[in-house]
N, C-alpha and C positions, 0 to 999 in steps of 0.2 A: 254663233252654229247657230241659223235655227236651228233649231234641230236641223237643221242644214252643216254640212262641214262647213269649217274653216278652211277652203283657200281663199290666199291672199288675190286679189286682184290685182296687185302689182305682179304679181308673179308672170314674170314674159313667155315664162312657158306652155302655159297654160289660159292668156288671157286674148283673144283673139282683138282687135284693134276697133276701136271704137268712131265712131263717126263724131261731128260734130254736136248734134242733137244729143246722141243718148251717153255724150263724153258731157253734156249741161245736166242732165238728168241725174249721174252717176253724181257728178260735183253737188246739186241741190238733198239727194238724201244722203250724202257725206254730210252735207253742212246742217241739215236737220239733227242726224245722230250725234254728234258732236255735242250741237246746243244741247240735247238731251240731256245727255252724260253729264255736264258742267253743271246744269239746273240738279238734277239730284247730288250730285257729289255736291251742292251749294246746299240744298232744303231739302233732301230728302224725296224720296220716290210719289210718295203719293199727294206731296204738295204742290208737285208738279202738272202743272197744267198746259194744254196743246197750244193755247194762247200764250202762253210764256216761250211755249216752245219756236213757237212761230215767229215772237217777236225778237228772241235771241238771233233767230238762224234768217232775218230778214228775210220772210215770207210769209204771207197769209197762212192764215189757218185753213182752210181749204185747201191750197200748196200741200200743206202737214199731211190732210186726210187723204188726198189724191195719192200721193204716196205709201201711206201707211192709213190705213184703216182703222186701225187699234193704237192709242199708245202702247200699250204691248207691243206691237210688230215694230214701233221704232228701235226699240231694244234688241227684236229675234229673226228681224229680216236683213236679211243680207245677199249679197251679189254670189255667193257661192255656190249656190248648189245645180244652177245651168252649168259653171266651171269646171263642176265636181261631176257631172253625164258627162262632157266632155273626157273628162279624162280617165273615167274606165272606158270608152269607146274607144281609148287612144291604144288601150292596154294592149298584150298581143293578143292575137286572138286564139292560141292555144292554152291560155290562160287560166285554171280554174277560177270562175265567179269571186268566190269569198278572197281567194289571193290577191286578183284586180282589187276587189274594196279596200281591203288590206294597206294594198302600197301607196294608192290614192290616201287614205287617211291620216296614213302615216305622214305620209308628204304634207298635206295640210295643217297637220297639227304642227310639225316641224315649222311651217311654215309662219303662221299665224303667234308663236309665242317669239318667234322673232320679231316679227314685222309690227306686230300690234299685240304685243303680250297685255297692255293696262287696258283695252279696250276687252279683251276674250276675259283677261280678269274679272272684272265689270258687269258683266254681262253673265258671266258664272253665279255671281255672287247675287243678282237681283233673281235668277230664277230660283237659286236655291230660297231665296230671302220674301221674296214676291210670292204670292199663291196666285194674283191673276197672273203674272207674267209665267210662271208654270203650266199654268192651263192653257193659254196662250199657246206655250210651246207643243204642248200633245196636239193641239188641234192643226197645226201650220205642217206639222212631221206627214198628215196625209199630204202636202200639194211636194215636199219635197221627197213626198214618196214613189209618185206619179211620177214624177224626172226620171229618178234611180230605177224604175220597172222598162222606162222607155229601153235604157240603155242595155238594161240586164237580159230583158225578152231580144232585142236582136243578139246580143253575144252569144246568148243559148240556142234560138232559131226554136223561139217559143210565142206565144200570144202575149201582149201585158197582160193581161186579165188571166192568164192562167191564176192557178189557186197555188202553184209553187215559187213562181215570178212575185205575187203580192206576199207569200208569207216570208222570202227571204228578204225583200228590199223591207216589209215590216222589222224583223229580227234587226236586222244591223243598224236600223234607225234607231230602234228600241234601246238597242245595245249603246251605240253612241250617247244616247241620252241620258242615260244611268251612268256610263264613265262620266259628264262631263258631272253631274250633280256629283256622283260619288268623289270627284276631286275637289269640288266647291265645298262639299261638308269637312273635306277632312283639311283645309289650310290652302289646297293648293298647292301641296308640298312634292305629291309624288311625281313620276314622272307619266305625263300625257300621252305620249307613244305607246309605253309600255304597258298602260291601262290599255286603250284602244285591244293591242297586241293579245291582250287578258281578255277581253270580251271576246273578241272573234275568235278567240282558241276554245271557248266556253261554247262559241255557238257551235264549231264545226267538230268539237270532242263529244259534248254532252258534259253533264256535270257527273264529275267522278264520284263514288262511293266511299 
């Protein structure tokens, strides 16, 4: 999850049909990401270069940079944020926004832990262990926040630029970021969906004395 939520691109309930061109782009992104993780496992994050990643993925370095502006983005960027936006829009119209987000995030977490547990575990460890990855995650949260703001604004009849919409989406993403880091720092032993519920309950009810 860039800070984005981990919906699975393989989830038929969420994924629009891809055209040939989009399918080729997705295949290239996946190949680059898989090559990156393989090299990091072999030699560590810092020792892995974009040139090595390109060679392992059988693409040019310029292709890597076209898909991922920085090495950190290879770890953090996925195809899930637009799917999360669509999933929120598909929730019942009279459902409170926080409960819509809760349902979508729980589904996303449960799906990624079944479909791509190793990739998500690796990503979480890198978020905790590599300062550059954690810093870049904070930067990319703003991009994901814009996607979610659109969906939340439409559902609530507000403008995307409304302070309340921006605070809501930023709070949700910050909560998801802290959940992911907490989970990784504590050995990835806790039920991640339960942690998501706890975080959203805190947003809903505040911090009890």
